[in-house]
C-alpha positions as CSV (number, residue, x, y, z in Angstrom):
1,M,-7.3,18.3,-5.6
2,I,-3.8,17.2,-4.7
3,P,-2.7,14.8,-7.5
4,T,-1.1,11.5,-6.7
5,T,2.1,12.7,-8.5
6,S,3.5,16.0,-9.5
7,V,6.8,17.5,-10.7
8,P,7.8,21.2,-11.0
9,L,7.2,21.8,-14.7
10,P,6.8,25.5,-15.3
11,I,5.2,26.5,-18.6
12,K,8.0,29.0,-19.1
13,D,10.6,26.1,-19.0
14,I,8.6,24.2,-21.6
15,F,8.7,27.1,-24.0
16,L,12.4,27.9,-23.2
17,S,13.3,24.3,-23.9
18,L,11.9,24.4,-27.5
19,Y,15.3,25.6,-28.7
20,G,16.6,22.1,-27.9
21,F,15.0,20.8,-31.1
22,W,17.7,22.7,-33.0
23,G,20.5,22.5,-30.4
24,S,22.7,19.6,-31.5
25,H,24.6,19.5,-28.3
26,T,21.8,19.7,-25.8
27,M,21.7,15.9,-25.2
28,D,25.4,15.7,-24.8
29,R,25.3,18.5,-22.2
30,F,22.6,16.7,-20.2
31,E,24.4,13.4,-20.3
32,E,27.6,15.1,-19.0
33,E,25.7,17.0,-16.3
34,F,23.8,13.9,-15.2
35,S,27.0,11.8,-15.0
36,N,28.6,14.5,-12.8
37,Y,25.5,14.6,-10.6
38,I,25.0,10.9,-10.2
39,G,28.7,10.0,-10.0
40,A,28.8,7.7,-13.1
41,R,31.4,7.8,-15.9
42,Y,28.9,7.4,-18.7
43,S,25.2,8.4,-19.2
44,F,23.0,7.8,-22.2
45,L,19.5,9.1,-23.0
46,L,16.7,7.0,-24.4
47,N,12.9,7.2,-24.7
48,S,12.1,5.2,-21.5
49,G,13.5,3.4,-18.5
50,T,12.5,0.1,-20.2
51,A,14.5,1.1,-23.3
52,A,17.5,1.9,-21.0
53,L,17.2,-1.7,-19.6
54,F,17.0,-3.0,-23.1
55,A,20.2,-1.2,-24.2
56,I,22.1,-2.4,-21.0
57,L,21.0,-6.0,-21.4
58,K,21.9,-6.0,-25.1
59,S,25.4,-4.8,-24.1
60,I,26.1,-7.2,-21.3
61,K,24.8,-10.1,-23.2
62,R,27.7,-9.7,-25.6
63,L,30.0,-10.0,-22.6
64,S,28.4,-13.2,-21.3
65,P,26.9,-14.9,-24.3
66,D,26.4,-18.2,-22.6
67,R,23.9,-16.8,-20.0
68,D,20.3,-15.9,-20.8
69,E,18.3,-15.4,-17.6
70,V,17.5,-12.1,-15.9
71,I,16.3,-12.0,-12.3
72,L,13.7,-9.4,-11.3
73,P,12.1,-8.9,-7.9
74,A,8.6,-10.4,-8.1
75,Y,7.1,-7.1,-7.1
76,T,8.4,-4.3,-9.4
77,V,7.3,-2.7,-12.7
78,P,6.0,-5.6,-14.8
79,T,6.9,-4.0,-18.1
80,L,10.6,-4.6,-17.5
81,T,9.9,-8.0,-18.8
82,L,9.3,-6.6,-22.2
83,A,12.9,-5.5,-22.6
84,I,14.0,-9.0,-21.5
85,N,11.6,-10.7,-24.0
86,A,12.7,-8.4,-26.8
87,L,16.3,-9.7,-26.6
88,G,15.2,-13.4,-26.4
89,L,16.2,-13.6,-22.8
90,K,14.3,-15.3,-20.0
91,T,12.7,-13.6,-16.9
92,R,13.3,-15.3,-13.6
93,L,12.1,-13.9,-10.3
94,C,13.0,-13.7,-6.6
95,D,10.9,-12.6,-3.7
96,I,10.9,-9.2,-2.0
97,N,11.7,-8.6,1.7
98,A,8.6,-8.1,3.8
99,S,10.2,-5.3,5.7
100,T,11.8,-3.2,2.9
101,F,9.4,-4.0,0.1
102,N,12.5,-4.4,-2.1
103,I,14.6,-7.3,-3.3
104,D,15.3,-10.1,-0.7
105,T,18.9,-11.2,-0.7
106,A,18.2,-14.7,0.6
107,S,15.6,-15.4,-2.0
108,L,17.9,-14.0,-4.7
109,Q,20.7,-16.4,-3.6
110,R,18.3,-19.3,-4.2
111,S,17.3,-17.9,-7.6
112,I,20.7,-17.4,-9.2
113,T,21.9,-20.3,-11.4
114,H,24.8,-20.8,-13.9
115,K,22.4,-19.3,-16.6
116,T,21.9,-16.0,-14.8
117,L,23.1,-13.1,-16.8
118,A,21.9,-10.2,-14.6
119,V,20.0,-9.2,-11.6
120,V,17.8,-6.0,-11.7
121,G,17.5,-4.5,-8.2
122,A,14.9,-1.8,-7.9
123,H,14.8,1.0,-5.3
124,M,11.0,1.0,-5.2
125,F,9.3,4.3,-4.4
126,G,12.6,5.9,-3.7
127,F,13.5,3.6,-0.8
128,L,16.9,1.9,-0.9
129,Y,17.6,-1.9,-1.1
130,H,20.7,-3.5,0.3
131,A,22.6,-2.9,-3.0
132,D,26.0,-3.4,-1.4
133,E,25.1,-7.0,-0.3
134,V,23.4,-7.8,-3.6
135,R,26.4,-6.6,-5.6
136,W,28.8,-8.6,-3.5
137,F,26.8,-11.8,-4.1
138,C,26.4,-11.0,-7.8
139,E,30.1,-10.6,-8.3
140,K,30.8,-13.8,-6.4
141,E,28.5,-15.6,-8.9
142,G,29.8,-13.8,-12.0
143,V,26.5,-12.0,-12.5
144,F,25.9,-8.4,-13.6
145,L,23.9,-6.1,-11.2
146,I,21.7,-3.5,-12.9
147,D,20.7,-0.9,-10.4
148,D,17.2,0.3,-11.1
149,A,16.8,3.9,-9.8
150,A,13.8,4.8,-11.9
151,Q,12.0,6.0,-8.9
152,A,15.0,7.1,-6.9
153,P,17.1,9.8,-8.6
154,G,19.3,11.4,-5.9
155,A,18.7,8.7,-3.3
156,E,21.8,7.5,-1.5
157,L,23.2,4.5,0.3
158,L,26.4,5.0,2.3
159,G,27.1,8.1,0.4
160,K,26.7,6.5,-3.0
161,K,23.9,7.6,-5.3
162,A,21.2,5.1,-6.4
163,G,21.7,4.0,-10.0
164,T,25.5,3.7,-9.5
165,M,25.6,0.7,-7.1
166,G,25.7,-1.9,-9.9
167,H,27.7,-2.6,-13.0
168,A,25.1,-0.5,-14.8
169,G,22.0,1.5,-13.8
170,L,18.9,3.0,-15.1
171,F,16.6,5.9,-14.5
172,S,13.2,7.0,-15.8
173,L,12.0,10.4,-16.9
174,C,8.5,9.3,-17.5
175,K,5.3,10.6,-15.8
176,G,5.3,10.3,-12.1
177,K,9.0,10.4,-11.5
178,N,10.9,13.0,-9.4
179,I,11.9,14.7,-12.6
180,S,9.9,14.1,-15.8
181,T,9.9,14.9,-19.5
182,F,6.7,12.9,-20.0
183,T,8.7,10.1,-21.5
184,G,12.4,9.2,-21.2
185,G,15.1,7.1,-19.6
186,I,18.7,7.1,-18.8
187,A,21.3,4.3,-18.8
188,V,24.5,4.7,-16.8
189,T,27.7,2.8,-16.2
190,D,31.3,3.2,-15.2
191,R,32.5,0.4,-17.4
192,T,33.8,1.3,-20.9
193,D,32.9,-2.1,-22.3
194,I,29.3,-1.8,-21.3
195,A,29.2,1.8,-22.4
196,D,30.4,0.9,-25.8
197,G,27.7,-1.6,-26.3
198,I,25.0,0.8,-25.0
199,R,26.2,3.5,-27.4
200,E,26.1,1.0,-30.4
201,S,22.6,-0.1,-29.5
202,I,21.3,3.5,-29.3
203,E,22.8,4.3,-32.7
204,L,20.7,1.6,-34.2
205,L,17.4,2.9,-32.7
206,P,15.0,5.0,-34.7
207,E,14.1,8.6,-33.9
208,N,10.8,9.5,-32.5
209,S,8.2,10.1,-35.2
210,R,7.8,13.7,-36.5
211,L,4.2,13.7,-35.4
212,Y,5.3,12.7,-31.8
213,R,7.9,15.5,-31.7
214,I,5.2,18.0,-32.8
215,K,2.7,16.7,-30.2
216,L,5.2,16.5,-27.3
217,P,5.3,20.2,-26.3
218,I,1.5,20.1,-26.3
219,L,1.4,17.0,-24.1
220,L,3.8,18.5,-21.7
221,L,1.8,21.7,-21.4
222,A,-1.3,19.6,-20.6
223,F,0.7,17.6,-18.2
224,S,2.0,20.7,-16.5
225,L,-1.5,22.1,-16.1
226,A,-3.1,18.8,-15.0
227,M,-0.6,18.5,-12.0
228,R,-1.6,21.9,-10.6
229,P,-4.0,21.4,-7.6
230,S,-6.5,24.0,-8.7
231,I,-6.8,22.6,-12.2
232,N,-6.6,19.0,-11.1
233,G,-9.5,19.5,-8.8
234,S,-11.7,21.3,-11.3
235,F,-11.1,18.8,-14.1
236,F,-10.4,15.7,-12.0
237,P,-13.2,13.5,-13.7
238,I,-11.4,14.1,-17.0
239,I,-7.8,14.0,-15.8
240,S,-8.4,10.7,-13.9
241,R,-9.3,8.9,-17.1
242,F,-5.7,9.3,-18.2
243,K,-4.2,7.6,-15.1
244,S,-2.3,4.5,-16.1
245,T,-4.2,1.5,-14.8
246,T,-3.2,-1.3,-17.2
247,V,0.1,-3.1,-17.9
248,H,1.7,-2.2,-21.2
249,Q,1.9,-5.1,-23.6
250,N,4.5,-3.6,-26.0
251,F,7.4,-1.1,-25.9
252,F,9.3,0.6,-28.6
253,P,12.8,1.7,-27.8
254,C,14.0,4.8,-29.7
255,K,16.2,7.8,-29.3
256,F,15.6,10.8,-27.0
257,N,15.3,14.3,-28.4
258,G,17.0,17.6,-27.7
259,F,13.8,19.4,-26.6
260,Q,13.3,16.9,-23.8
261,A,17.0,17.0,-22.9
262,S,16.8,20.8,-22.6
263,L,13.8,20.4,-20.2
264,A,15.5,17.7,-18.3
265,R,18.6,19.9,-17.7
266,R,16.3,22.6,-16.1
267,Q,14.8,20.0,-13.8
268,L,18.1,18.4,-12.9
269,A,19.3,21.8,-11.6
270,M,16.3,21.7,-9.2
271,L,16.4,18.0,-8.3
272,D,18.2,18.3,-4.9
273,R,15.7,21.0,-3.8
274,I,12.8,18.9,-5.0
275,N,14.1,15.8,-3.2
276,R,14.6,17.8,0.1
277,A,10.9,18.9,-0.1
278,R,9.8,15.3,-0.8
279,T,11.9,14.0,2.0
280,D,10.5,16.5,4.5
281,I,7.0,15.6,3.6
282,G,7.6,11.9,3.3
283,M,9.4,11.7,6.7
284,T,6.7,13.7,8.4
285,L,4.1,11.2,7.2
286,Y,6.4,8.3,7.9
287,E,7.0,9.2,11.5
288,R,3.3,9.9,12.2
289,L,2.1,6.7,10.6
290,K,4.7,4.2,11.5
291,K,3.1,3.1,14.8
292,K,-0.3,2.4,13.3
293,D,-1.2,-1.2,14.0
294,G,-3.2,-1.8,10.8
295,I,-0.5,-0.8,8.3
296,L,3.1,-1.6,7.3
297,L,5.6,1.0,6.0
298,P,8.9,0.1,4.3
299,K,12.0,-0.1,6.5
300,I,14.5,2.7,5.9
301,I,17.7,0.7,5.8
302,E,20.7,2.0,7.8
303,G,22.9,4.4,5.9
304,S,20.3,5.3,3.3
305,K,18.6,8.5,2.3
306,P,15.3,7.8,0.5
307,T,13.8,10.3,-1.9
308,F,10.1,9.5,-1.5
309,N,8.8,9.2,-5.0
310,H,5.7,8.2,-3.0
311,L,5.0,6.8,0.4
312,P,3.9,3.2,0.1
313,V,1.5,1.9,2.7
314,V,0.6,-1.8,3.0
315,F,-2.7,-2.6,4.8
316,K,-2.9,-5.6,6.9
317,R,-6.6,-5.8,6.3
318,I,-7.1,-5.6,2.6
319,E,-10.7,-4.3,3.0
320,D,-9.4,-1.1,4.7
321,I,-7.8,0.1,1.4
322,D,-11.0,1.2,-0.3
323,S,-12.3,3.1,2.7
324,V,-9.1,5.0,3.3
325,Q,-8.7,5.8,-0.4
326,K,-12.2,7.0,-0.8
327,K,-11.9,9.1,2.3
328,L,-8.8,10.8,1.1
329,L,-10.3,11.4,-2.3
330,S,-13.3,13.1,-0.7
331,W,-10.8,15.3,1.2
332,G,-9.1,16.4,-2.0
333,I,-6.1,13.9,-2.0
334,D,-5.6,11.5,-4.9
335,T,-3.7,8.2,-4.3
336,A,-2.7,5.3,-6.4
337,R,-2.7,1.5,-6.4
338,M,0.4,0.3,-8.2
339,Y,1.2,-3.2,-9.6
340,L,-1.8,-4.9,-8.1
341,R,-0.3,-8.3,-8.9
342,P,3.2,-9.6,-8.6
343,I,4.9,-10.4,-11.9
344,H,4.4,-14.2,-11.7
345,K,0.6,-13.5,-11.6
346,V,0.7,-11.1,-14.5
347,Y,2.7,-13.3,-16.9
348,N,3.1,-17.0,-17.1
349,L,6.7,-17.6,-16.4
350,G,6.4,-21.3,-15.7
351,Y,6.2,-21.1,-11.9
352,S,3.9,-23.6,-10.2
353,M,1.0,-22.0,-8.4
354,R,0.3,-24.9,-6.1
355,E,2.5,-23.2,-3.5
356,D,3.2,-19.6,-4.1
357,P,6.9,-19.3,-4.8
358,F,7.0,-15.5,-3.9
359,P,4.6,-15.1,-0.9
360,N,5.9,-11.7,0.2
361,A,5.3,-10.2,-3.2
362,S,1.8,-11.8,-3.3
363,Y,0.9,-10.4,0.1
364,I,2.1,-6.9,-0.5
365,A,1.0,-6.2,-4.1
366,P,-2.8,-6.1,-3.6
367,R,-2.5,-4.4,-0.2
368,L,-0.3,-1.4,-1.2
369,L,-1.5,2.1,-1.6
370,T,0.8,5.0,-2.5
371,L,0.4,8.4,-0.8
372,P,1.6,11.6,-2.5
373,T,4.8,13.2,-1.2
374,H,5.4,16.0,-3.8
375,P,5.9,19.6,-2.8
376,D,2.1,20.5,-3.3
377,V,1.3,18.4,-0.2
378,T,1.0,21.2,2.4
379,E,0.6,20.8,6.2
380,K,-3.2,20.9,5.7
381,Y,-3.2,17.9,3.5
382,I,-0.7,16.1,5.7
383,E,-3.2,16.4,8.6
384,R,-6.0,15.0,6.4
385,I,-3.8,12.0,5.5
386,I,-3.1,11.3,9.1
387,K,-6.8,11.7,10.0
388,A,-7.7,9.1,7.3
389,F,-5.7,6.5,9.1
390,A,-7.0,7.4,12.6
391,N,-9.0,4.3,13.1
392,L,-6.4,1.7,11.9
């Protein structure tokens, strides 16, 4: 069984990374190496991408104390709102573009007010949004742009890496990302004033519990084994129970640890190779599926290099999703439905539902299926995926 997500996580690397629990400089080394790789002046490790957003927002709120609204695309990870709520800020939304599945600039322009503190632009599934346009508009309005590259480490737009296209950026190291330490996040920025605030926020955060630190190597070993096609197939009924299908209601920002940082360093060294494999697989699927009448694929914007965390496919006929998903599963290919509702239909944010304020997000969310693009997707499985879409 080909899992819906997979990262190269050799058992040897997990054991070799255990020294990080006692290596006081392991986190510093990773932060320096990641900054060099991504092209940012400062990098900071936390326990999740949501925690990274929390630290960034807390820092920039000090710089614009009279503003308290944060704009998200209506179709993105709903749990980002938890970081906003934790700081007493307000979540506002804008629609996504029907072609790119990412933030829509025109809708954003209508959503920004004098109370807007920041815009969070997400490179969903490793596909780039028009970050240059969004940043220009944000700066014109005195608004911070937070570049969400949780699903796009290594992706590029006009030669600049995702995560560095705003005034600050964030990445995730959680399950399902191009590199993963089971949990984890990274905040980045070029601005010293923002970096100082992030650093102060992290110093106030608690450490992971001792029990969690003991369990983590065991969890990573299980994660490493579960992603292997032979084991995933044999134990799929058990493994599938652990797939995330609900929206988290809470988050607990805390510090990262040296063991995970040591493991992240090993994966960072492989990231370009991993991304090249994902791009080769993703582009093969993209080119062979893009002319199918019954589906929509995200537009690859000019000058961008996506990293294909997954390949998102939107079905014009919503009833086709189940049949394709079941067919692929019977052929040994797991897929995922992600964010089945847009954010304004997950949380009550005060928007009127008499006329949907974000129609593109509402159309795409229930119709989207993600296909695996990780290196375990061989030519045999590519052919099976294409065959599953043959009648659309």
